[in-house]
C-alpha positions in Angstrom: 51.5 -11.3 42.0 52.9 -14.1 39.8 56.3 -14.0 38.2 56.7 -12.7 34.7 58.1 -15.6 32.7 59.9 -14.4 29.5 59.4 -16.8 26.6 62.8 -17.1 25.0 64.9 -19.7 23.3 66.8 -20.3 26.5 66.2 -19.4 30.1 69.9 -18.4 30.7 71.3 -15.1 31.7 74.1 -14.5 29.2 76.3 -11.6 28.5 74.1 -10.9 25.5 71.0 -10.9 27.8 72.7 -8.5 30.2 73.4 -6.2 27.4 69.8 -6.4 26.2 68.6 -5.7 29.8 70.8 -2.6 30.0 69.5 -1.5 26.6 65.9 -1.9 27.8 66.6 0.2 30.9 68.2 2.9 28.7 65.2 2.8 26.4 62.8 3.2 29.3 64.8 6.1 30.6 64.8 7.7 27.2 61.1 7.2 27.0 60.6 9.0 30.3 62.7 11.9 29.1 60.7 12.1 25.9 57.5 12.2 27.9 58.7 15.1 29.9 59.9 17.0 26.9 56.9 16.3 24.6 53.9 15.2 26.7 51.4 15.9 24.0 52.3 12.9 21.9 54.3 9.8 22.3 54.7 6.2 21.0 56.6 3.4 22.7 57.1 -0.3 22.7 57.1 -2.1 26.0 59.4 -5.1 26.1 59.1 -5.7 22.4 61.7 -8.4 22.5 60.0 -10.3 25.4 56.6 -12.2 25.4 54.8 -13.0 28.6 53.2 -16.3 29.4 50.0 -16.5 31.5 49.0 -20.0 32.7 47.1 -20.2 36.0 48.8 -17.1 37.6 48.5 -13.4 37.2 51.2 -11.7 35.2 51.7 -7.9 35.0 53.9 -5.5 33.1 54.2 -1.9 33.9 53.6 0.8 31.3 56.4 3.2 30.6 54.2 5.9 32.2 50.8 6.1 33.8 48.0 7.1 31.4 45.5 9.6 32.5 44.0 10.9 29.2 43.2 9.3 25.9 45.6 6.7 24.5 45.9 3.6 22.3 47.5 0.4 23.4 48.0 -2.6 21.1 49.3 -6.1 21.8 49.4 -9.6 20.3 48.0 -12.6 22.1 48.4 -16.3 21.2 46.3 -18.9 23.1 47.0 -22.6 23.4 43.6 -23.9 22.4 40.1 -23.0 21.2 38.4 -23.2 24.5 40.6 -21.4 27.0 39.6 -18.8 29.6 42.1 -15.9 29.2 41.7 -12.2 30.2 44.1 -9.4 29.1 43.7 -5.8 30.0 44.7 -2.7 31.9 44.8 -1.9 35.7 45.8 0.8 38.1 48.6 -1.1 39.9 49.5 -4.7 39.5 46.4 -6.9 39.1 45.8 -9.9 41.4 42.1 -10.4 40.7 39.6 -9.8 37.9 38.1 -6.9 39.9 41.4 -5.0 39.5 41.0 -4.7 35.7 39.3 -1.6 34.4 39.7 -2.6 30.8 39.7 -6.2 29.6 39.4 -8.4 26.5 38.8 -12.1 26.8 39.1 -15.4 25.1 36.1 -17.0 26.7 35.5 -20.7 27.3 32.8 -20.8 24.6 35.5 -20.1 21.9 34.7 -16.5 21.3 36.4 -13.1 21.9 34.5 -10.4 23.9 35.3 -7.4 26.1 34.3 -6.1 29.5 31.7 -3.3 29.7 30.6 -2.3 33.2 29.4 -5.5 34.8 29.2 -7.8 31.8 31.3 -9.1 28.9 29.9 -8.1 25.5 30.7 -8.3 21.8 29.3 -6.3 18.9 29.3 -9.6 16.9 30.3 -13.2 17.3 34.1 -13.4 16.9 35.4 -17.0 17.2 39.1 -17.7 17.9 41.4 -20.7 17.2 44.4 -22.1 19.2 48.0 -21.3 18.2 46.8 -18.3 16.2 48.0 -14.8 17.0 45.4 -12.1 17.5 46.4 -8.4 17.3 44.3 -6.3 19.8 43.7 -2.5 19.6 42.3 -0.6 22.6 41.5 3.1 22.4 41.1 4.2 26.0 39.7 7.5 27.5 40.5 7.5 31.2 38.7 10.8 31.8 35.4 9.4 30.6 36.1 5.8 31.9 35.3 4.4 28.4 37.2 2.6 25.7 36.8 1.0 22.3 38.1 -2.5 21.6 39.1 -4.0 18.2 40.9 -7.2 17.1 42.5 -7.9 13.7 41.1 -11.0 12.0 43.6 -11.5 9.3 43.9 -8.0 7.6 40.4 -6.9 8.8 39.9 -4.8 11.9 36.8 -6.2 13.7 35.0 -4.2 16.4 34.6 -6.0 19.7 32.8 -3.0 21.2 32.8 0.8 21.3 31.9 3.1 24.1 32.6 0.3 26.6 32.4 1.3 30.2 35.2 0.6 32.8 34.5 -2.3 35.1 31.9 -1.0 37.5 33.0 -2.8 40.7 36.0 -0.4 40.9 36.1 3.1 42.2 36.8 5.7 39.5 40.4 5.9 38.6 42.4 8.8 37.3 45.2 6.7 35.6 46.1 3.2 34.3 49.7 2.0 34.5 49.8 -1.9 34.1 49.1 -4.5 31.5 47.7 -7.6 33.2 46.8 -11.1 32.1 45.3 -14.2 33.6 44.6 -17.6 32.0 42.7 -20.1 34.1 42.2 -22.7 31.4 45.0 -23.4 29.0 47.7 -20.7 28.5 48.2 -17.5 26.5 51.3 -15.5 25.4 51.2 -11.7 25.2 53.7 -10.0 22.9 54.4 -6.6 21.2 52.8 -4.3 23.7 52.8 -0.8 22.1 51.5 2.3 23.7 50.6 5.7 22.1 48.7 8.8 23.0 47.5 9.5 19.5 44.1 11.2 19.3 41.1 8.9 19.4 38.5 9.5 16.8 34.9 10.4 18.0 32.4 7.6 18.4 28.7 8.2 19.2 27.5 6.1 22.1 24.0 7.6 22.5 22.2 8.7 19.4 19.8 11.7 19.4 16.2 10.5 20.2 13.1 11.6 18.3 11.0 14.2 20.0 7.3 14.9 20.1 6.0 18.3 21.2 3.0 20.6 20.9 3.3 23.6 18.7 4.6 26.5 20.8 6.9 24.2 22.8 10.7 23.7 22.5 12.3 20.4 21.6 15.7 19.4 22.9 18.1 16.8 21.2 21.3 15.5 22.7 24.2 13.1 21.8 26.7 11.3 23.9 30.2 10.5 22.4 33.7 9.2 23.2 36.9 10.5 21.6 39.8 12.7 22.3 39.2 16.3 23.2 38.6 18.8 21.9 35.4 17.7 20.2 33.3 19.9 18.0 29.6 19.5 17.3 27.6 20.6 14.3 23.8 20.1 14.4 21.7 20.0 11.2 18.0 20.3 10.4 16.9 18.4 7.3 20.6 18.2 6.3 21.1 22.0 6.5 23.7 23.3 9.0 22.2 25.2 12.1 24.4 28.2 12.8 25.7 29.0 16.3 25.2 25.5 17.8 28.4 23.8 19.0 27.5 21.6 22.0 26.3 18.1 22.6 22.8 19.5 23.2 20.5 21.4 20.9 17.2 23.1 21.8 15.0 24.3 18.9 13.4 27.7 18.8 9.7 27.7 19.7 8.1 25.2 17.3 5.3 25.7 14.9 3.2 23.2 13.1 5.4 23.7 10.0 8.3 22.0 11.9 6.4 18.7 12.0 8.4 16.0 10.3 11.8 17.8 10.5 14.9 15.6 10.9 17.8 16.5 13.2 21.3 15.1 13.2 24.8 16.0 14.5 28.4 15.6 13.3 31.0 15.2 16.0 34.7 15.9 15.0 38.2 16.1 16.3 41.6 15.9 14.7 41.3 12.2 14.1 38.0 12.1 12.3 34.2 12.7 12.3 31.2 10.7 13.5 27.7 11.4 12.2 24.6 10.5 14.2 21.4 8.9 13.1 18.6 11.2 12.2 16.0 12.1 14.9 12.4 13.0 13.9 10.6 16.0 15.4 6.9 15.6 15.6 4.9 18.7 16.2 1.2 18.4 17.0 -1.4 21.2 16.9 -2.1 22.6 20.4 -5.0 21.0 22.2 -7.9 23.4 22.5 -10.2 22.9 25.5 -14.0 22.4 24.7 -16.3 25.3 24.2 -20.1 24.8 23.9 -21.4 26.5 20.7 -25.0 25.3 21.0 -26.5 24.8 24.5 -29.1 22.1 25.2 -32.6 23.4 24.7 -35.6 23.0 27.2 -38.0 20.2 26.1 -41.7 19.8 26.5 -43.4 16.4 26.0 -46.6 14.6 27.0 -46.3 11.8 29.6 -45.4 8.6 27.9 -43.2 10.3 25.3 -39.4 10.5 25.3 -37.4 13.8 25.2 -34.2 14.4 23.3 -31.5 16.9 24.3 -28.5 17.8 22.2 -25.3 19.9 22.5 -22.7 21.2 20.0 -19.2 22.0 21.1 -15.9 23.0 19.5 -12.4 21.9 20.6 -9.7 19.4 19.9 -11.0 15.9 19.3 -11.5 13.4 20.8 -14.1 14.9 23.1 -16.2 13.0 25.6 -19.7 13.7 26.8 -21.5 12.9 30.1 -25.1 13.9 30.6 -26.5 14.4 34.1 -30.0 14.7 35.5 -30.5 16.9 38.4 -26.7 16.8 39.0 -26.4 13.0 38.9 -24.5 11.4 35.9 -26.8 9.2 33.7 -25.2 5.8 33.0 -24.5 5.3 29.3 -25.4 8.9 28.3 -22.1 9.6 26.6 -22.8 11.2 23.2 -23.7 14.7 22.0 -27.4 13.5 21.9 -29.4 12.1 24.9 -32.9 10.7 24.6 -34.7 10.0 27.9 -36.7 7.0 28.8 -40.4 7.3 28.3 -41.5 10.1 30.6 -43.9 10.2 33.5 -45.5 13.3 35.1 -43.0 12.8 37.9 -40.2 13.8 35.5 -41.6 17.3 35.1 -39.1 20.0 36.1 -36.0 17.8 35.8 -32.8 19.6 34.9 -30.4 18.1 32.3 -26.8 19.2 31.8 -23.8 17.8 29.9 -20.1 17.9 30.6 -17.9 18.1 27.5 -14.2 17.1 28.1 -10.9 16.5 26.3 -7.3 16.4 27.6 -7.1 20.2 27.8 -10.1 20.6 30.1 -13.9 20.4 30.3 -17.0 22.6 30.2 -20.5 22.1 31.6 -23.6 23.3 29.7 -26.4 25.5 31.0 -29.2 23.4 32.5 -32.1 22.5 30.2 -35.5 22.0 31.8 -37.8 19.1 30.9 -41.5 19.8 31.0 -43.8 16.8 31.1 -47.5 17.4 30.6 -50.2 15.0 31.8 -52.1 13.2 29.1 -55.7 14.5 28.9 -57.9 12.0 27.0 -60.7 13.4 24.7 -64.2 13.3 26.2 -65.6 9.7 26.3 -62.1 8.2 26.0 -60.0 6.1 28.4 -56.4 7.0 29.2 -54.3 3.9 30.0 -51.0 5.0 31.6 -49.7 2.9 34.4 -53.1 2.1 36.0 -56.0 -0.1 35.1 -58.9 1.7 33.5 -62.3 0.3 32.5 -65.6 1.3 30.8 -68.8 -0.8 30.8 -70.2 -2.1 27.5 -73.6 -0.9 26.5 -75.0 -4.2 27.6 -73.7 -7.5 29.1 -72.7 -9.8 26.3 -73.4 -13.6 26.6 -73.3 -14.8 23.0 -71.9 -13.5 19.7 -71.1 -9.8 19.3 -68.8 -7.4 17.6 -66.9 -4.6 19.4 -64.9 -1.9 17.7 -62.6 0.8 19.2 -59.7 3.1 18.4 -56.4 3.0 20.3 -53.7 5.6 19.9 -50.2 4.7 21.3 -48.2 7.7 22.6 -44.8 6.0 22.4 -43.0 4.1 19.6 -42.4 1.2 21.9 -45.0 0.4 24.5 -46.4 -2.4 26.6 -50.2 -1.8 26.5 -53.1 -4.2 26.6 -56.8 -3.5 25.8 -59.4 -6.2 26.3 -62.8 -7.4 27.7 -63.7 -8.9 31.0 -66.7 -9.9 33.1 -65.9 -7.3 35.8 -63.7 -4.2 35.8 -60.1 -5.5 35.1 -57.4 -5.3 37.8 -55.0 -7.9 36.4 -54.0 -9.4 33.1 -55.8 -12.6 34.1 -59.1 -10.8 34.1 -59.1 -10.3 30.4 -60.8 -13.0 28.3 -60.0 -11.4 24.8 -57.3 -8.8 24.4 -55.1 -7.0 21.8 -51.7 -5.6 22.6 -49.0 -3.1 21.5 -46.0 -5.1 22.5 -42.4 -4.1 23.4 -41.2 -5.4 20.0 -43.2 -2.6 18.3 -45.8 -5.1 17.0 -49.6 -5.6 17.4 -50.7 -9.1 18.6 -53.7 -10.7 20.4 -54.2 -13.2 23.2 -54.8 -16.9 22.3 -55.2 -19.1 25.3 -51.9 -19.1 27.1 -49.9 -16.7 24.9 -50.0 -13.7 22.5 -50.0 -14.5 18.8 -50.3 -12.7 15.4 -51.1 -14.1 12.0 -48.6 -11.7 10.5 -46.2 -9.0 11.6 -48.1 -5.8 12.2 -45.9 -2.9 13.3 -47.3 0.2 15.0 -46.1 3.8 15.2 -46.5 6.5 17.9 -49.4 8.9 17.5 -51.3 6.8 15.0 -54.9 5.8 15.8 -55.6 2.1 15.1 -59.2 0.9 14.6 -59.7 -2.6 16.1 -62.5 -5.0 15.3 -63.2 -8.0 17.6 -65.8 -10.6 16.7 -66.5 -12.4 19.9 -68.4 -15.6 20.6 -68.9 -16.0 24.4 -70.6 -19.4 24.0 -67.5 -21.0 22.3 -65.0 -18.8 24.2 -63.4 -17.8 20.9 -62.9 -14.6 18.9 -61.5 -13.1 15.8 -59.3 -9.9 15.9 -58.6 -7.5 13.1 -57.0 -4.0 12.8 -57.5 -1.4 10.1 -54.2 -0.3 8.5 -55.5 2.6 6.5 -58.3 1.2 4.4 -57.0 -2.4 4.6 -58.4 -4.8 7.2 -55.5 -6.8 8.6 -56.1 -10.1 10.4 -54.4 -10.3 13.8 -55.9 -13.8 14.4 -59.0 -15.9 13.9 -60.6 -18.5 16.1 -58.5 -17.3 19.0 -59.2 -18.9 22.4 -60.1 -16.9 25.4 -57.3 -16.5 27.9 -56.8 -19.8 29.8 -57.9 -18.3 33.1 -61.2 -17.1 31.5 -62.0 -20.4 29.6 -65.3 -20.8 31.5 -66.5 -17.2 31.6 -70.2 -16.9 30.7 -70.5 -13.1 30.0 -68.4 -10.1 29.1 -69.4 -6.6 30.4 -66.3 -4.3 30.4 -63.6 -2.9 28.1 -60.3 -2.4 29.9 -56.9 -0.9 29.3 -53.5 -1.1 31.1 -50.2 0.3 29.8 -47.0 -0.5 31.7 -44.7 1.5 29.3 -46.0 4.5 27.5 -49.7 5.4 27.4 -52.7 4.5 25.3 -55.9 6.5 24.5 -58.9 4.3 23.9 -61.8 5.9 22.1 -65.0 5.3 20.1 -65.9 1.9 21.6 -69.0 0.5 19.8 -70.7 -2.8 20.5 -73.1 -4.6 18.1 -74.8 -7.8 18.7 -74.2 -10.4 16.0 -76.8 -12.4 14.2 -76.7 -16.1 14.2 -73.4 -17.3 12.8 -73.5 -18.1 9.1 -70.6 -19.8 7.3 -70.8 -19.4 3.6 -68.0 -19.8 1.0 -69.0 -18.8 -2.6 -67.1 -19.2 -5.9 -67.2 -16.6 -8.6 -67.8 -19.3 -11.2 -69.3 -22.7 -11.2 -67.4 -23.8 -14.4 -64.3 -22.9 -16.4 -63.8 -23.5 -20.2 -60.2 -23.0 -21.4 -61.1 -23.4 -25.1 -58.4 -24.6 -27.5 -54.9 -24.9 -26.0 -51.9 -26.1 -28.0 -50.4 -29.3 -26.8 -47.3 -28.7 -24.6 -48.6 -25.2 -23.9 -50.8 -24.0 -21.0 -53.6 -21.6 -20.1 -54.6 -20.2 -16.7 -57.8 -18.7 -15.3 -58.6 -17.2 -11.8 -61.5 -18.1 -9.5 -62.5 -15.8 -6.7 -63.6 -17.5 -3.4 -65.6 -15.2 -1.1 -66.8 -15.4 2.5 -70.5 -14.5 2.2 -71.3 -15.2 5.8 -70.9 -13.4 9.1 -68.3 -15.7 10.6 -64.8 -16.7 9.5 -64.4 -19.5 7.0 -61.3 -21.7 6.8 -60.5 -23.4 3.5 -59.1 -26.8 4.5 -58.3 -28.4 1.1 -58.4 -27.8 -2.6 -58.3 -30.9 -4.8 -58.3 -31.2 -8.7 -59.4 -34.1 -10.9 -58.9 -34.5 -14.7 -55.8 -35.0 -16.9 -54.0 -31.8 -17.7 -55.7 -29.7 -15.0 -54.1 -28.2 -11.9 -54.8 -25.4 -9.3 -52.9 -23.3 -6.8 -53.7 -21.0 -3.9 -56.6 -20.8 -1.4 -55.8 -23.9 0.5 -55.3 -23.3 4.3 -56.6 -19.7 4.0 -59.0 -18.3 6.7 -61.4 -15.6 5.4 -63.1 -13.1 7.6 -66.6 -12.1 6.6 -66.5 -10.3 3.3 -62.9 -11.3 2.5 -61.9 -13.0 -0.7 -59.0 -15.1 -2.0 -57.9 -16.1 -5.5 -57.8 -19.7 -6.7 -55.7 -20.1 -9.9 -56.6 -23.0 -12.3 -54.2 -24.2 -15.1 -54.9 -26.4 -18.2 -51.8 -27.9 -19.9 -52.9 -30.6 -22.4 -50.3 -33.3 -23.2 -52.4 -34.7 -26.2 -55.0 -33.5 -28.7 -58.6 -33.9 -27.8 -61.3 -32.7 -25.4 -60.6 -32.8 -21.7 -62.8 -32.4 -18.5 -62.1 -32.1 -14.8 -63.2 -30.6 -11.5 -61.9 -28.5 -8.6 -63.3 -29.3 -5.2 -62.9 -26.7 -2.4 -63.5 -28.1 1.2 -64.0 -25.8 4.1 -66.0 -25.3 7.3 -68.7 -23.5 5.5 -72.2 -24.9 5.5 -72.2 -25.1 1.7 -69.0 -27.1 1.6 -67.6 -28.6 -0.6 -67.7 -26.1 -3.5 -67.3 -27.6 -7.0 -66.1 -25.9 -10.2 -66.2 -28.0 -13.4 -63.4 -27.7 -15.9 -63.2 -28.2 -19.7 -60.8 -27.6 -22.5 -59.6 -28.8 -25.9 -56.0 -29.9 -26.6 -55.0 -29.0 -30.2 -51.8 -29.8 -32.1 -49.5 -26.8 -32.6 -49.6 -25.3 -36.2 -46.3 -24.6 -37.9 -45.9 -20.9 -39.0 -43.5 -19.2 -41.4 -42.8 -15.6 -42.4 -42.0 -14.9 -46.1 -40.1 -11.7 -46.8 -39.4 -10.1 -50.2 -38.0 -6.7 -51.3 -36.8 -4.8 -54.3 -33.1 -3.6 -54.5 -32.9 0.2 -54.5 -29.5 0.4 -56.4 -27.5 -1.6 -58.9 -24.3 -3.4 -58.2 -25.8 -5.6 -55.4 -24.5 -9.1 -55.3 -26.2 -10.5 -52.2 -28.5 -9.7 -49.2 -28.3 -10.3 -45.5 -31.5 -10.7 -43.4 -31.7 -9.7 -39.7 -34.4 -10.3 -37.0 -35.2 -9.0 -33.5 -37.9 -9.6 -30.9 -37.8 -5.9 -30.1 -38.5 -3.1 -32.4 -35.4 -1.1 -33.2 -33.0 -4.1 -32.4 -30.6 -5.3 -31.6 -30.8 -7.5 -34.6 -29.4 -11.0 -35.2 -28.4 -12.2 -38.7 -30.4 -15.1 -40.1 -28.9 -17.8 -42.2 -25.2 -18.8 -42.5 -24.6 -17.2 -45.9 -26.1 -14.1 -47.6 -29.1 -14.6 -50.0 -28.5 -13.9 -53.7 -32.2 -13.3 -54.3 -34.3 -10.5 -52.7 -36.4 -12.9 -50.6 -36.2 -14.9 -47.4 -38.4 -17.3 -45.5 -38.2 -17.6 -41.7 -39.5 -21.0 -40.6 -38.4 -20.7 -36.9 -41.2 -18.4 -35.8 -43.6 -19.4 -33.0 -47.3 -18.8 -32.5 -48.3 -15.7 -30.6 -45.0 -13.8 -31.1 -44.1 -10.6 -33.0 -40.9 -10.4 -35.1 -39.1 -7.4 -36.5 -37.0 -7.7 -39.7 -34.4 -5.6 -41.6 -32.2 -6.4 -44.6 -28.9 -5.0 -46.0 -27.3 -5.1 -49.4 -23.7 -6.5 -50.1 -21.6 -5.7 -53.2 -18.9 -7.8 -54.8 -16.3 -6.4 -52.4 -18.4 -7.5 -49.4 -19.2 -3.9 -48.5 -22.5 -3.8 -46.6 -25.2 -1.1 -46.7 -27.1 0.3 -43.7 -30.2 -1.4 -42.4 -33.4 -1.1 -44.5 -36.7 0.1 -43.1 -37.9 -2.3 -40.3 -41.0 -4.5 -40.9 -43.0 -6.4 -38.3 -44.7 -9.8 -38.5 -47.3 -11.0 -36.0 -47.6 -14.8 -35.9 -51.1 -15.9 -34.9 
């Protein structure tokens, strides 16, 4: 232990100093006597006339009496510079190491003031210090709880270093503190005016009540941790209203209900020195979680092979609920909603048992098994059933040239993979089919063309609908046209389609085949007819068009119908137009099946007056190509038109009239002219040929008051 060096004007022992020493001893003795007589309260100054210098060694001064309860100690410290390392605090016995100090404040080497709490130095805020400045420290200590509050006066303002600070944790718990100790390793510090008192320490909340979340029917518990001199009293409040009969640091609510949700709880802690109020803690009360209960069991389902079955369940309980369907006791991957739709069924699925487990955080329930019945598809007499195996039926005769075959196909499922087509021998593989139509997995109808399936347009199909197919086949050219009837409309799947690449050299076709990988198809009503020799004819509905008189800068249109009058498809390769002012649209690039038509639109738009002639030429693969349609018309100058209006005033006192016009009977109307007319007449020179105009007038008096609209009149401009 270092020597306590008093900082005085002289380091001499004089008679005056001896007298002061004797007085100090007498004061200490008196203090001890007062402590015995009145232990509940005391205040003393320790060596108030002497300051202690700490510079590289430990210095200690004994308190007048050991402190074992709550007390306050204050002292002044002056440091030599702004970056010292000086520690001042309290110990149990003389301190010779930092580990001996239970309570400590520090001037740290970074130029700030902090205090020890457990294993670290902390500060509620940044508190810088300056050299040669005196700082007044206040420590409120509670030995029983091993906590303290530390403050420092910055000028006239008390600044909190920390509250609820813990005694140094390297030390065994102590029951008393009896020394003030100081150690300055860098620079020096002077400690003066050490004053000790056991005045009551006001409460301070060190652990606030924490918000709680419970389920209705449970109890919520709130607690608070404090420092301060005993006795402490506690008053809990709910939504600011005092809760009767609660006076401890813990509070447990009655059994909660949903109406308690959102309540706020706080507590006030008091002693003779003051009151501390806590933050508000929120109580969240949620409705109790109800385990699932099945209110509608899955129903047994019966389907035909190739169709899908759908099972459903309805359940009550607290959301969120999860679903897991099982088949014959095994969970189905991805079947996790209240509805489950099977894959397309097969006869082997018959008798399967489907259940569903409904779960939430409160429990789970399993449904009653629902049985799936799958019936085998029985085709009508004379029909083929294509369902996972190849089926075939012979044509009425072997076909070696041009022929037409028609048949009906009914898909069972909304999404299938089914092919129907013709082959030389009974089909056993896709490569055996020369010409084929298909219900594809995209839900569309298409046809084979050489190495791939194609379609002229998107043709969707639906389950359970019979589709009538027409195939015009030419074995000699290894080509065919494919059509399907959509109601009463013949839709083209493709024309001039090539036989499948593997069948490019086939010389005869004798079988109609079917094979469905997914779903099933019923093929019925197959009819084969032998075609006559191919005829390619493209006819026009007119051989000439006369547009008559057409105003210059106007136009007139007329339609021409082009028809396939042969028994084979005709493709229109090009439509060309000759003659000034004539034009045409449509038809070009169109392929027409036998009996089909298309519209060719011709337009005459003269740019000058006078007669005009022209010609439309339609080129195709028809034997009568090209088709020619002559054109004629007369361009005439536009004639100016006017509409003259007149009327008789119905009353006197009229000073002017306003004229209004509309292109629609009943208005809205637009005023004509920039100023009212003073005569009961108006001429409209802005009208155009071929239009109808609707007029009304109003009367205006000298005060500019305007009457209602007159009766409407119409004018048709020729």
